[in-house]
N, C-alpha and C positions, 0 to 999 in steps of 0.2 A: 709582722709589721702592722699596727693598726691602722686601719681607716673608719672614716666615719663618713655618712653620707647622710645629713640632717636633712629630712622635709620638711617643709615649712605648712604647719595647720594652720587655715587662716581662723581668722579672730572667732569669727563665727561659729566655728565648730568644736570649740575649748569645752570639755566637759564639766560642766561643773562640778566642785566639789562638793561631795554631799556633808552636809553638816551633821553631826555626831554628840552626842549619840541620838538616836528619833526615836520617839516617844511611838510604843505600840499600841495600835487600834485594841478596845477593851471595850467592854459591852457599856460603859458609863454611861452612853448619850441616850443606848437605850433601857435601861435602866430607871436615868431620872426620866424620860419623858413616859416613860409607861406608870411612875410615881404618880406623876403627874396628870393622865390619866384618869389613873385611881381616885384621885383629889377632886379632877372634875365630875367624874362619876359622884362622887357623894355629895356633891355641889348639885346637879343635876337629878338628884333620888328621887322616884314619884312625876319626873317630868318627862318632857320628850324624848323619848328612846331615838326617835328619826337624829335629833341633835348631838347624842350622844354620839352616835354611833359615825355622824357623819366628822365630831371632833376624831374620834378615834382610829377613822380611815386617814385621816390629814397626821397625825400623829407618825402612823406607820408607814406614811409615803417620808416624810423626815426621818423617818432611820434609815427605810431604805436607800436613800440620798445620800445619808447620813456615813452608811458601809461603801456606798460606789465611790464618794469623793477620795476616803481612806484608803481604798484602792491602788486607785488610781494616782494617788497622793506618792504609793510605793512601789507601784507599777514603773512611773516617770522617774523616781531615783535607782532602782533598778536598771532602767533600759540606759540613766545617763552612766551610773554605773560603769555596766559592759560596754559600753561607748569608749568611754576614758581610758579602761585597761588596753583596749584593743590598737586603741591611740599610742600609747604606751609603746605597746609591740611593734607597731609600724615607724616608731622611730627609735626603738633600744640600736644599739650599739650595733655595729658591723666589725668585728676582726678575730684574729688568728691566735691572738693573744692570751695566756689564762688571768681570769679575772685576779683580785687582790683577795686575798686569805679574806674571809668574812663579808664579803662582798655578795645582794642580793639580788644586784644587776641581770637583767637578762640580754646576752648578747648571742649571735649566729655568726655564722663563719663567714655567709655569702648573701648578696642581696637576694640572690633567688628564693634561699631558705625562710629569708624575713619576710618576706613578699609572702611566699604560700602558708605562713605561720600568721599574718594580719586580714590575711583574705577569708578565712577559714574563722576567727573570731570575730571578723565582721558579717561572714555569713550568718555566724549565729544570732548576733542582734537583729539583722534583719528577718531569720526566723522566728524569733521569740516576740519581737518588740514591734510596733507599729508608728506612724507618725512622724514627723522629724526626725525623729532619731534612727529611724529606719533610712529614712532619705538619706539622711549622712553618712550612716553606715555604707550606702550602694556607692557614692561618691569617695569614700576611701577603697571600696571592693576595687570600683572602676581606677583608680591611681595607683593600686598597689598591682593588677594586673597588669598593668603598662611594664612591668619588671618581668613580667614572666607569657606574658602571650599578648603582646602589642597590636595586633590587630581586633582584639577580644575586648582592649582596654579603650581603645579609640571606639570600638562599635560601641560600648556600653556608657560611655560618653556622650554619643551622638545622642542614644536614648535618653538621657538624663538633659540634655541642655534642651528638647522639646517642653523639659515640664516646668513649671514656674518655681518662684520661690529663691531664696537664694541658693539652692541646691543645683537649680535651672541656670541661672547667674555663672554662679561659680565653676558649672560644668563645662558650661560656653566656654568661658574664659581658660579653662581647660584645654577643652576640643584646640581652641584656637591657637594656641603652644605646642600644642603636640602637628599642629599642621604647619607648623613654621618652623619646627627642627625638621620633618618630615619633607622641607622644599616648598612644601603645597604654600607659598605667597598669596597665590589669588585666594584661596579660601579662607586664610589666614585673615586676610585684609578685612574678607566679607565678613567676618565672626568677629573678629574686632571694632569695625564699623558697628554691630550691629548692635554692638554694645553699648558704645559712645552716645548710642541715638539713645539708649533704655534712660525710662526717667529709672529706673531700679537703682536705691541708693548701697545696695550690697559691697560694689566693688567701688574706689573714689575715679572720678573720671581723670582726673592726670595720671593712675596707674594705667587703665587703658590705652590713653590716650598717645603716652608714652610707646607701649608693646607697635601701634597700630604703625606709629612713625618710625618706627626703626625696621618694620616692613616695607613701607613707603620709601625708604634710604635703598632699602636692597632691591625693590623694583627701579631702582632707577629717577623716582619719583621725587628729585631732590628738593624742589620749591615747597612742593605739602607739606614732607616732611619736616623741615626749617618752619616751615607753619606752623605747625603744631608743638617742634620743640620751643618755637618761641613763647609761643601765648601761655606752656604750660610754667615757664620761668619769668616770665616779665608778668605775669599776674600774682604767680608766688613772692615777685623780688616786693611789691605794692603794699602785702597785707598787711593789712593792721590788725590786735588786737580790740575788745572791748575799750580797751583805755584810750585807741589811738595811737601805741605805740608799731612798730616795727616787728614783725612777727617773723624768727626764724625760717630760710628757704628749706622744704620738703629734701631728704635723699632724693625724690623723684625730680623735683627742680632742679635741683645742681647736678643733677645728671644730665638732666635736658639741657640745661644752659650747655655743657661740655660737649654736647652731642652737635648741637646748633654752633659753637665754634670749629667743629671740625666743617661741617657744610657753609657757612656764611659768616664767616668773624666780625667782621663789621655789622652786622646784625649782633653777636652777641655782645658787642663789645655797648649797647643800649642797656642793657640789663646788668645794671649796679643792684648785689647783692647788700642787703641791708646790713649794718656793723652791729656786734651787738652791744646791748646797751651794759653799760658799766654799774655794780650793783652799787656803787657809789651815789649812783646820778649822772645824767648825760654830760657829758664835758668836765667831770670831777677826778682828779686822779686822789688814790687811794694816799698819796703823798704832799696832798695840798700842793700851791702854786696856779 
């Protein structure tokens, strides 16, 4: 029987699709610059050689810059492609059933087998490329390591959580989740609290506060949990768009209201979810009347 465990890939880490076909760099830039240098040389023939050499040096510098930028674009594209393929592997189906004839989809028999393959591909990205792509690959290595060696995965997330930027923020969030799963509620709450107080826009505040509220609820801190749930749902229920029309509540806000109903039903009644507006206009029936 086929089983599939779908991992959520943060939107920030989605590898952009490579635009094809890509133009391969040729020496057209150097040829054009060389021709211009020759033209300049004719214009300044018999004049100051110092000025001519200076212009030639600037042209040569421009050629080097052009080659570097082209190489950098190629490297970035290759890095993103490699990262994207590794992400696809990490999301491949886990099943013992044979694939339909003609299918090219990659499958694995166990979660561990998929994790091992994913770690290998992400490690290749780390070894070959640098910058943001390398950081993202390290995040995914830690995430997949949890299925193979949980202690090692947590240790990797702890190191990444100390870094700045989106990888640091997402790693701290993932670390908080693992702490919560392991029953280390105080540690999880402390991490969520740090994220909630951060000005980093990588993660939605409602998402962080919702997870923090769940921890507080488990710790028996019902009032604090209810306050967070209420604020999430109440704010969402009163949100308006640029035209002043009500905005549909997010799933997180609806979940917060449901959680609040279990803790404080009376307070939950204060939150009125906005009615979806009719495409025919407010209060207008498609059948008239």
